[in-house]
C-alpha positions in Angstrom: 59.0 120.3 200.1 60.1 119.9 196.5 58.1 116.6 196.4 54.8 119.1 196.7 55.9 121.2 193.9 53.0 121.7 191.1 54.9 120.5 188.1 52.3 121.6 185.7 52.3 125.0 187.0 56.0 125.1 186.3 55.4 124.0 182.8 52.6 126.3 182.3 54.9 129.1 183.3 57.1 128.3 180.3 54.2 127.2 177.9 54.7 130.0 175.3 58.5 129.2 175.0 58.2 125.6 174.9 55.6 125.6 172.0 58.0 128.2 170.1 61.1 126.3 170.4 59.0 123.1 169.5 57.8 124.8 166.3 61.2 126.0 165.4 62.8 122.5 165.8 60.2 121.0 163.6 60.6 123.6 160.8 64.1 121.7 160.2 63.8 119.4 157.7 66.2 116.7 159.3 65.9 113.8 156.9 69.0 111.6 156.1 70.8 113.0 153.1 73.8 111.0 152.5 74.2 112.3 148.9 75.1 115.7 150.4 77.1 114.5 153.4 80.2 116.1 154.3 82.7 115.6 157.4 80.8 118.4 159.5 77.5 117.0 158.5 77.9 113.2 157.7 74.0 112.7 157.8 73.3 115.9 155.6 72.8 119.6 156.4 69.3 119.3 157.7 70.2 116.5 160.2 73.2 118.8 161.5 71.1 121.8 161.6 68.6 120.2 164.0 71.5 118.9 166.4 73.0 122.3 166.3 69.7 123.7 167.2 69.3 121.7 170.3 73.0 122.2 171.5 72.8 125.9 170.9 69.8 126.0 172.8 71.0 124.2 175.7 74.0 126.1 175.9 72.0 129.2 176.0 70.2 127.9 179.0 73.4 127.0 180.8 73.8 123.4 180.1 77.2 122.0 179.4 76.7 121.0 175.3 79.0 118.8 173.6 78.9 117.8 170.0 80.2 114.3 169.4 81.4 113.9 165.9 78.4 115.6 164.4 76.7 112.4 164.6 75.2 113.1 168.2 75.7 115.4 171.3 74.6 115.7 174.6 73.4 118.4 177.2 74.2 118.0 180.8 73.8 119.3 184.2 73.8 118.3 187.9 76.5 116.5 190.0 77.3 113.0 191.3 79.0 109.8 189.9 75.9 108.3 188.6 74.2 109.5 185.3 70.6 109.6 184.4 70.4 109.5 180.5 67.3 110.9 178.4 67.8 109.6 174.9 66.2 111.4 172.3 66.6 111.8 168.4 66.2 114.9 165.9 66.2 113.0 162.6 63.0 112.3 161.0 61.5 109.8 158.3 60.6 111.4 154.9 57.5 113.3 154.8 55.5 111.3 152.2 52.7 112.4 150.2 49.1 114.0 151.0 49.7 116.3 153.7 47.0 118.7 154.3 49.7 121.6 155.3 53.3 122.0 154.9 55.0 119.0 156.5 57.7 121.4 158.0 55.6 124.4 158.6 54.5 123.4 162.2 51.1 124.7 161.9 48.9 124.8 164.9 45.2 124.0 164.5 42.7 122.3 166.8 45.0 122.3 169.7 47.5 120.4 167.6 51.1 121.1 166.3 51.3 119.3 162.7 54.9 118.4 161.3 56.9 115.6 160.4 58.6 114.8 163.9 55.9 116.2 166.0 55.4 112.9 167.6 58.5 111.1 166.5 60.7 112.6 168.1 61.1 116.5 168.2 58.0 117.0 170.3 59.1 114.6 172.9 62.6 115.7 172.8 61.6 119.2 173.5 59.2 118.3 176.3 62.0 116.3 177.9 64.2 119.3 177.2 62.2 121.6 179.1 61.7 119.1 181.9 65.5 119.4 182.6 65.2 123.0 182.1 62.7 123.3 184.9 64.4 121.1 187.4 67.7 122.6 186.7 66.2 126.4 187.5 64.4 125.1 190.4 68.1 124.6 191.9 67.5 121.9 194.4 70.5 119.8 195.1 70.7 116.6 192.9 72.6 113.4 193.8 73.1 112.2 190.3 73.8 114.0 186.7 71.3 114.3 184.1 72.1 114.3 180.4 70.1 114.3 177.2 71.8 112.4 174.6 70.7 113.6 171.2 70.7 111.2 168.3 70.7 112.0 164.7 70.1 108.5 163.0 67.5 106.4 164.7 65.3 106.4 161.9 67.9 104.5 159.9 71.1 102.9 161.1 71.7 104.0 164.7 75.1 105.2 163.8 74.8 108.0 166.1 74.3 106.2 169.3 77.1 103.6 167.9 79.4 106.3 167.7 78.4 108.1 170.8 78.8 105.0 173.2 82.2 104.2 171.6 83.4 107.7 172.8 81.2 108.9 175.7 80.0 107.4 179.1 77.2 104.9 179.2 74.4 106.2 181.7 73.5 104.2 184.9 70.1 104.1 183.8 67.6 106.1 181.4 64.6 106.6 179.5 63.8 107.3 176.0 60.8 109.7 175.5 59.9 108.1 172.1 57.1 105.6 172.4 54.1 105.2 174.6 53.1 105.9 178.1 52.8 104.6 180.7 56.2 102.4 180.4 57.6 100.3 177.9 59.9 97.6 179.4 60.4 95.2 176.6 61.0 95.9 172.9 61.3 93.2 170.2 64.3 92.4 168.2 64.7 94.2 165.0 66.2 92.6 162.0 66.5 94.6 158.8 67.7 92.8 155.6 66.9 92.5 151.7 65.8 89.5 149.6 67.3 89.6 146.2 66.3 87.6 143.2 68.9 85.6 141.7 69.8 86.2 138.2 67.9 84.4 135.4 68.1 84.2 131.6 64.4 83.8 131.2 62.4 86.4 129.1 58.9 87.6 128.7 56.9 86.0 126.1 53.6 87.5 126.9 54.1 90.8 125.0 53.8 92.8 128.0 57.0 93.5 129.6 57.7 95.2 133.0 60.4 97.9 132.5 60.8 99.1 136.1 58.7 98.7 139.4 59.4 100.7 142.5 57.6 101.2 146.1 59.1 102.4 149.5 61.8 104.2 150.8 62.8 102.9 154.2 62.4 99.5 155.8 60.5 100.8 158.6 57.7 102.3 156.7 54.7 100.9 155.1 55.0 102.4 151.4 52.2 104.5 150.4 53.2 105.0 146.7 54.1 102.4 144.1 54.7 103.0 140.5 55.3 100.4 137.4 56.3 101.1 133.8 55.4 98.6 131.1 55.7 98.2 127.4 53.6 96.2 125.2 53.2 95.6 121.3 49.4 95.1 121.2 46.3 96.9 122.6 46.6 97.8 126.3 42.9 98.9 126.7 41.7 95.5 128.3 44.9 95.8 130.7 43.9 99.3 131.7 40.4 98.0 132.5 41.6 95.3 134.6 43.8 97.7 136.8 40.8 100.0 137.3 38.7 97.1 138.3 41.3 95.9 140.9 41.8 99.3 142.2 38.1 99.4 142.8 37.9 95.9 144.2 40.6 96.7 146.7 39.4 100.1 147.7 42.6 101.8 146.4 43.3 105.0 144.6 45.3 104.9 141.4 46.1 106.3 138.2 47.5 105.1 134.8 49.2 107.1 131.8 50.0 105.8 128.3 52.8 107.5 126.5 54.9 106.6 123.3 54.2 103.0 123.8 54.9 103.0 127.5 52.2 102.3 130.4 52.7 103.8 133.9 51.0 102.6 136.6 50.5 104.3 140.1 49.0 103.1 143.0 48.5 104.9 146.5 48.4 103.2 149.9 48.6 104.2 153.6 51.9 104.9 155.2 52.3 103.5 158.8 55.2 102.6 161.0 56.8 99.2 160.0 56.6 97.7 163.4 52.9 96.9 162.8 52.2 96.6 158.9 48.8 96.1 159.4 47.9 99.7 160.5 48.7 100.8 156.7 48.0 99.8 153.3 51.3 98.5 151.5 51.2 100.2 148.0 53.8 98.0 146.6 52.4 94.8 147.6 49.1 95.9 146.1 50.7 96.8 142.8 52.4 93.5 142.8 49.5 91.4 143.3 47.9 93.1 140.3 51.1 92.4 138.1 51.2 88.8 139.4 47.9 88.2 137.8 48.5 90.3 134.6 49.8 87.6 132.3 53.5 88.4 132.5 56.1 86.0 132.2 59.8 85.4 132.9 61.7 87.1 135.8 58.9 89.7 136.4 56.4 86.8 136.9 58.4 84.9 139.5 59.2 88.2 141.4 55.7 89.5 141.5 54.2 85.8 142.1 56.6 85.7 145.0 55.3 88.8 146.7 51.7 87.8 146.1 52.2 84.4 147.6 54.4 85.2 150.6 53.7 88.7 151.6 49.9 89.6 150.5 47.9 89.9 153.7 50.6 88.1 155.7 52.6 90.4 158.0 53.4 87.7 160.5 55.5 85.6 158.2 53.2 82.6 158.1 53.5 81.7 154.5 57.2 82.0 155.0 57.2 79.6 157.9 58.4 81.9 160.6 55.4 82.9 162.4 56.0 83.3 166.1 54.7 84.9 169.3 55.2 85.0 172.9 53.5 86.3 176.1 55.9 89.4 176.7 56.1 91.0 173.3 53.6 89.2 170.8 53.7 88.5 167.4 56.5 88.4 164.8 56.0 91.2 162.1 57.3 91.6 158.9 57.1 94.7 156.7 58.0 94.9 153.2 59.5 98.8 153.2 61.5 98.7 149.9 60.2 96.7 146.8 61.8 97.2 143.4 62.3 95.5 140.0 64.0 96.3 136.7 64.5 94.3 133.7 68.2 94.7 134.0 68.9 93.7 137.6 65.8 91.7 138.5 63.7 92.1 141.7 64.5 92.9 145.4 62.7 93.4 148.8 63.7 95.2 151.7 62.4 94.1 155.3 62.3 95.2 158.8 61.2 92.2 161.0 60.2 92.7 164.6 60.5 89.6 166.5 59.5 88.4 170.3 62.1 88.6 173.1 62.2 84.7 173.2 62.7 84.2 169.3 65.6 82.0 168.4 66.7 84.4 165.7 69.1 82.1 164.3 66.6 79.3 163.5 64.4 81.9 162.3 66.9 83.0 159.7 67.7 79.6 158.5 64.1 78.7 157.9 63.7 82.0 156.0 66.6 81.4 153.7 65.5 77.7 153.1 62.0 79.0 152.0 63.0 81.7 149.7 65.7 79.7 148.0 63.1 77.6 146.5 62.0 80.7 145.0 65.0 81.9 143.6 65.8 84.4 146.3 68.9 85.1 148.7 69.1 87.1 152.0 71.7 89.8 151.8 72.8 92.5 154.2 71.0 91.0 157.3 71.3 93.4 160.6 70.1 92.5 163.9 69.2 94.6 167.0 68.6 92.3 169.9 65.4 92.3 172.1 65.6 94.6 175.1 63.8 93.8 178.4 64.2 95.3 181.9 62.9 93.5 185.1 59.6 95.3 186.4 60.9 95.4 189.9 63.8 97.6 188.8 64.3 100.9 190.7 64.0 102.6 187.2 60.7 101.1 186.3 59.2 101.3 189.9 60.0 105.0 190.1 58.5 105.9 186.6 55.7 104.2 187.8 55.1 106.0 190.9 55.5 109.4 188.6 53.1 108.2 186.2 50.4 107.5 188.5 50.8 110.6 190.6 50.7 112.9 187.6 47.9 111.2 185.7 45.6 109.1 188.4 45.8 106.0 186.1 47.6 102.9 186.7 51.0 102.6 184.9 50.6 99.5 183.1 53.9 98.2 181.7 54.1 97.6 177.6 55.9 96.0 175.3 56.4 97.1 171.6 57.5 96.2 168.1 59.3 99.4 167.7 63.2 100.2 168.5 63.8 103.0 170.9 67.2 104.4 172.0 66.0 102.5 175.4 67.7 99.3 174.0 71.1 100.9 173.7 71.2 101.5 177.4 72.2 98.6 180.1 69.1 99.7 181.8 66.7 101.9 180.1 63.0 101.9 179.2 60.7 104.0 176.7 58.6 106.4 178.6 55.8 108.4 176.6 54.9 110.6 175.1 51.6 108.7 173.5 49.3 108.6 175.9 46.8 105.7 176.2 43.9 105.9 173.8 45.5 108.7 171.5 46.0 108.0 167.9 49.5 106.8 166.8 50.4 109.0 163.6 54.2 108.5 163.7 55.7 108.2 160.2 51.9 109.0 158.8 51.0 112.0 156.8 49.6 114.9 159.1 51.6 113.9 162.0 50.9 115.8 164.8 51.1 116.2 168.8 48.4 117.6 171.1 49.6 120.7 172.8 48.0 119.4 175.9 50.0 116.3 175.7 53.1 118.1 175.0 52.5 120.0 178.4 51.4 117.1 180.3 54.4 115.0 179.1 56.8 117.8 180.2 55.4 117.8 183.6 55.7 114.0 183.8 59.3 114.1 182.8 60.3 116.9 185.2 58.9 114.9 188.1 60.7 111.9 186.7 64.1 113.5 186.5 63.8 114.7 189.9 62.7 111.8 191.4 65.6 109.6 189.5 68.4 111.8 190.7 67.4 113.4 194.0 
């Protein structure tokens, strides 16, 4: 009986190849690069290379492979009218600073593979791929098709799945191996937007002028570095002394450099996924707080004062009047992932807001607009991905619960998250692993890794799940 098969035994028989293929995928720097886009690589050569790697691997192993506009692709096997979708992505966030080893070296040490994308989402993608491979190679008859859908823009604007589902079939149901075990059946809504400082004719009169300020690269990352360039006509040594004291008081690392009348300040923070800003230290907010109290006048003072008043030690939107929580998905969170100011263009802030499934988002948006208008800011570029929720009695949820409990011996608790996975792009989809309960979540952080034992264990779970869902 297939139901009695030892799924882990099947995984271990392919362990060496699984690890090798995972390392090779991780060695591709698949970070969004629109500056060097081309028709055949609209999101950059690295992203295209990672997509092609998976398509080539699947074709070699006998799957039906399809490239969908160089933005996405799929690998399929089986037969039947209904379709199981497994939604993965091969793009990664920028590597950031402070790595112990090459972020794209896929070095193995202490039973872990270290690389950007190891846990988000290349390691899980390869686990799901090998799970499909195992089920396919066992050769048992299936009543549904199985399709891995490979995205390339999950970490940014989801152009990949948008394009894919404009041109390809929507799966009957599916899962995304891009979050936590046991099962994530609810995901918060995600709103990304900018707050932009309105122009003003006010100038600095303090003798200290902020030429530029910059922190953060992505809405969904807590910035781990911030820098500001200032000019002053007088002695800056008291100012530098205050900066050093600030760093010591906040437990931060940083440095300064004085050259040709310009003072450059740098602050190091701790990066984390923007769905829970409190897991990191926002370097931009900290440096802005220092500058807010530094005696600077004009537009700069208003910008840095705004950051301090509304964002310092407040990731829940309390000061902005938008705090909200529900029992399904918990607190609304607000991450300032991009901060900038220049003398010429003024200030701007880029946010990702993760909001509970019962939130009235239009009311929240209007409250936000009214609050910041009083401070001379406006909202621009508001994009919104609605919350996602699957009933716990659904066939998909119940099947995955059964598989997880049989494979681990643990109870399959249903979870909700603030992150957004491809599961929300399905009519019936959940996020399913790969992070096991109790494991450190290092997605988007330096020295990101996936434990090899967990890679193998997840592969066994996915293999049984695929079979149970399509038999």
